[in-house]
N, C-alpha and C positions, 0 to 999 in steps of 0.2 A: 520340432526344434532341432537345429543343427548341432552336432556334437563337436566339442572342442578337442583338438588333438593336443598331445602333450608338448609338442614343439611349436604350438601356436602362440603368437604374442598376445592373444586375447585373454590368456590366463592371467596377465598382470595388469595392474592399473596404469594410468598414464603417468603416475609419479615415479614409477620404477622403470629404469632403462636397463637393457641387457645388451652386451656386445655381440652375442651370437645366439643361435637357437638353443632352447632349453631341452636338453637330452637327459633322460632318466635311464640309468644303467643299474641293473641288479647283478652284482658280482658276488658270488658265494651266498652265505646265509644272511638273514636280516641282521644278525649281530655284527657281522663284518661291515655292513653298511652303516650301522650306528657308530662304529668305532672310527669312521672316517670324519665325523663331525668335528672333533677337536682340531684336526689339521686345518679345516676351513676357518675356524675361529682364530687360530693363531696367525693366519695370514691377513685377517681383517680385524685387528684388535679394536679399532675404533667402533666398528659396527657391533661387535659382541659386547662391548661395555655397556650398551644401552639395553641389552636383553636382561630382564629380571631373572633372578635365580628361581628355579622351580620350588614350590612349597614342599615341605617334608611329607613323607609318605603317611597316609592316614593311620596306618597301624602303629607306627612308632610314636607319633604325637598323641594318639588316643591312649595308648598304653601309658605314656608318661603322665598325661593328665589324670588318668585313673590312679596312678601311683601317688601323685601329690594329693589327690582328693582323699585317698585312703589314709595318708599320714596326717591329714589336717586335724582329725579328732584325737590324735595321740601325741604324747610327748614322752621323751626319755630323760629322766633326771639321773645323773650318775650317783653312785653310792657315796662318793666323796662329798658331794654337795649336801646330801642328807646328813652325813656325819657332821659336817660343819654347822648345819642348822641345829642339830642336837647338842653340839658342844656349846653353841651360843646360848641355848636354853639352860643346859646343865651348869655351865660355869658362870652364867649371869654377867658376862662381860659388858660393861657400860650399861647395865640395867638401870632403868629409871622408874620402874613400877613395882609396887609390892601388892601381890594378890593375897588377901586375907581370907581365912576360912573360920567356921564356927569352933573347930577344935584347936584354935590358936596357931594354925599353920601359916607360914609365910612363904610365898613363892615369888622369886625374882623374875621379872619379865621386862620386855621392851615395849614401850608405848606404840612405836611404829608398827611392830608385828601385830600386836593385839588390835590396833585400830584398823589395819588394812584387811584383817581376816574376819573381823566381827564388827558390824555397824553398831551393835548394842554396846559392846565394850568401848568403841570409839566415843559414843555419846557419854558413857560413864566417865571416861578419862577426861573429857572436856569439862565435866562438872566436878571432878575430883580435886580435893585439896592436896597441896604439896606439904609433906612433913619430912624434914631431914633430907631434903633433896629428892624424895621419892613421891610419886603419885600413888595413892592408896585406893584400891577398889576391893570390894568384898563379894565373895561368892558364897551365899548362905545355903544351909541345908544339905551340904555334901561334905564327906570327909576330905581331908587334905590330899590323900592319895588319889582320889578321883579327880579333884581339881588339878593336881599336878599332871595326870594323864591327859586331861582336857587341854591345858595350856601347852603341853608338849606337842599335841596334835596340831595346834595352830602354827607351830614352827615348821615341822617337817612332814606333816600329814602321816605320821607313823605312830604306832601304838604297840604295846606289848600284849601278847595274846592272853597272858594271865591277868593283866589289868583289865582287859576287855571283858573277860569272863566274870571277873569279880564286880566290876563297876559299870556293866553295860547299861543298866537302867538309869544310873546317875548321869552317864555320858549322853544317853538319849535325851534326858530332860535338859541338860546344859546345852546340847546342840540345838534344841528347839528354842530355848530361852534366849540364847545369845546369837541366834540366827547363823549357824554354821552348817549349811546344807550338806557339805561333803562328809562331815562327821555323822550327821544324821543318817545319811545313806549307808554308811559303814555299820552303824549300830543296827539299823533295820535289817540289813543283809545278814549280819551275824545272828540276830535273833531268828530270822526266818529259816536259816540253814542249819544252825547248830545249837543255839543257846535257849531255845524255847522248850520248856519242860512242863510237866503236869503240875509241878510245885509253883512255878512263877507265872503261869499263863494268865491267871486272873489279874495279877499286878501288871503284867505287860499289856493286857487288854485295856485297863484303865489309863495307863500312860499313853498307849497308842491313840486312844480317843482324845486325850488332852493335847498330844503333840502332833495332831494332824497327820497320822499315818494310817490311811484307810485300808490299805492292803494288809498290813500287819494286824489291824483290828479284825479284819475278816478272817484271817488265818487263826487268830486266837479264838474267835467265836466258833469256828468249825471244830477246832480241837476240843473246846469245852462241850459242845453238843455230842461229839463222838465219844468222849471219855467222861460223860457227866457223872456217872456213879462214883468214879474215883475222885474227880475234882470237887464234887459237891461236899465232900467230907474233909477237904484240905483246910489248912489254916488261912490261906489266902481267901478262900470262899467265905469263911466265917467272918473275917475282918471286912470284906466287901459287903456282906449282908448287913452288917451293922452300920457301916459308913455310907453305903450307897445302895439303899434298898430299891431305888428305881432301876438301877442296872440289873439287880437280881431279878426283878419282875420282868424286865425286857428279855433277859436270857431264858427265863422259864417260858415266856410266850414264844420265843424263837424255837425252843425245844419242842413245844407242843405242835407248832406249825410244821416243823421239820418232820416230826413223827407222822403227822397227818399226811403230808406229801409223800412220805415213804410208803405208807399204807395204800394211798391212792395209786401210786406208781406200781406197787405189787398187784393191786386189783386190776389195773389196766393191762399189765403183762399177762395175767391169767386170762382175762377176756380175749386178748389178742391171740393167746394160745388156742382158745376154743374156736375162734373165728378161723385161724389157720387150719385147724383140723377139719372144720366144715368145708373150707376151700379145697383141701386135699380130697375130701370125700366127694365133692362135686366133680373133680377131675377124674377120680377113680370110677365114679358112676358113669360118666360119659365114656370112659375107656371101655368099661365092661359091656355097655349096651351097644357101642359102635364097633369095637374091634374084637371084643372077647378077651378073656384072660384065663389061662390054664384050662379049667374044665367048665367054665361058664361063659356064655356069650349069646349073641343074637341067633335066631333060628336059621338065618340064611348064611351062616358062616360055620365051616367045618373046623373044629379045633383039633390040634395035634396033641398026642400024648406027651411028647417031649418038648412042648412049647417052653421057651425060656421065660424066666421070671421077669415080670415087668418092673418098671422104675417107680411105680406109684406105691407109696408107703401105706396108704389106706386101703389098698385093693384087697388084701387078704381078709381084713375084718368086714369090709363091705360085701365081699363075695359070700361070706357065711350069712350075713343079714339078708341078702337077696335070696339065697336058697331057703331060708326060713320063711321069708315073705311069700315065696311061690308055693310053699307046701302047707302053711299054717291054715287051720280050719276056721280060726276066729280072726279073720283079717279086718274086722270092723274097727275103725279108728277108736281107740280107747279100750278095746277088748284085750289086746295083747301089747305089752310094753315094747317088744321088739318091732312089731308091725307098726305101732304108732310112730316109732323113730323112723321107720322106712317111709311112712306117709309124709312125715315132715321133710325128709331129704328130697323126696320127689317134688313136693310143693316148692321147696327152696330152689330146686333146679329150674322149675318152670318160671320162677321170678327172674332168674338170671339168663334164661334162654331167649333168644330173639328169633328163632326159626322153629316154632312149635309144629308147623305142618310137616316138615321133613325130619323132625327130631326122632331118634330111635329110642329115646328114654321113655319108658311106659308112662302113660297118664299125663304126659306133658301138655297136650291139647286140653285135656279135661281140667287141669288146674288153671290153665289160662282162661277158660270160660268161667270157672268158679270165681275168679278175681272180680268179675263184674257184679257179683251178688254179695260180696263181703261188706261188712260195715266199714265206715271210714277209719275207725280206730284199729280194727283188725288189719285192714289194708296198709295203714301207716306202719304198723308193727312189722309186717313182712318186708315192706320196702326198706325200713331201717336196718333190719337184719341182713338183707341182701347187700346193701351198700357197705355195711361194716365187714362182711365177709370178703368183699372185693378189696376194700381198703386195707385189710389186714395183710394181704399179700403184697400190697404196694405196687405190683405190676401184674397184669393179667395176660401177658404175652403168651404164656404157655397154653391158655385156653383160646386166645385169639387165633392161634395157629390152626385150631379145629373149627371154631365158629365164633362169630361176634356175640358179645354179651350186652345186655342193657341193664342199667342200674336204677 
C-alpha cells in the first residue's frame, strides 16, 4: 500500500478544498502549537461556531456526581426552624386538636401536623367529633408527660434526654401504635446503646416482641441468658412469670440450648487441641527420623553438639519418648504405657504417609501392611483419626514441603 504524504491532497475528502498544499510545522513545544488554535478560530468564526464544546473532564464531573449522590441521603435543618416548630407546639397557635390522656391531661396540637406524620392519627382525626371548635382524640394508657413528648416529636423530631430516659418504653409503644417509624428507630437506638438495664430488660423484651423490633428482642434475650442468675430474681421476671408463662418457658429452653452449645463448643475446642498436638507430634517425629534433632536422629547423620534448637514444639517430649522406646525391655504393645503411646504415634504416621518404601520413620512399612488385616471397624477408626488430625491444622503445607500425605 502506498503511503500518503502530509502535503498530499488525498488526505482530504472531495468536499473539502484547500488553496495550497497542507504543511505541518512543529515550532517549539506541543503546548505552543496548541496555543495557536484560538487565533485560527478567531479568523474563521463562522467555521468555529459549528464545532461543539468539548465535554467536561471525567474527573470533575465524576466528583461532582459523587458529591450530589452523597448529599442525596442527608438534609440540614437550621436550628431556627426547629425552634419555630417547637414554639408552634408549645404555644398552640391556631391549634384545632385536643389530645386527651387518662390522667386528664390536655395537649393542644394541629390536625395538619398530626395527620401528616401519623396515618393512624389521621384516621382518628377523620372520625373524631368536634367539641368547642376542637377535634378530640385520646391516647390511653400513658401519662400526659409521655404523650406530650410524643406529640412534640411529631413537630420537630426532637426530644429531651430526660424525657426519653423516663418514658422510653411508652414512646416505643406509641411509635409502633401510631406508626411513627422515625421515633421507633430513636427509641430502639437509645435502648440498644444506653437505656437497656438488668432491671428493665424483661419488660423491654416483651415490648420488643409486641412492637416488631427483632434486633432489640435478640439483644434482650442474649442479656437475659448472660445474666440469668441476676435477672431471674428481679421484679420484672416475677411479673412476666405470672403474666406470660409461655415466654418464661421459651427463655428457659433457650438457656438450656445455649448452655448445651457452649459445652459442645468447649468439647470441640478440647478435641481440636488434642488433634493439634498429634499433628505437631507427626511433624516432630518426621523431623527426628529424617533430619535429627539435638542428640537423637537417624544412623546415617552425624549430629553436632552445638546444634541449634529446632522450631518444633513437640520435639523435646517426643525425643524422650523415642529414647524410652529404644531402650525399654517391655516394648510389647500394652505392656508399657509409654511404649503403647509410641506404637500409636507410629501407626498414625503410617496412616498419613504416602511413601512408606522410602520413609525413614521406623515401622512405617510394617503398619501399612498391617492395615490390610484390620477389621473394618478398626480401620475406620484410624482413618477418622487421621482425617481429624489433618483437619485440625486446617492446612498441611508444612508437611507437604517434606512429603505428600494421604487422608
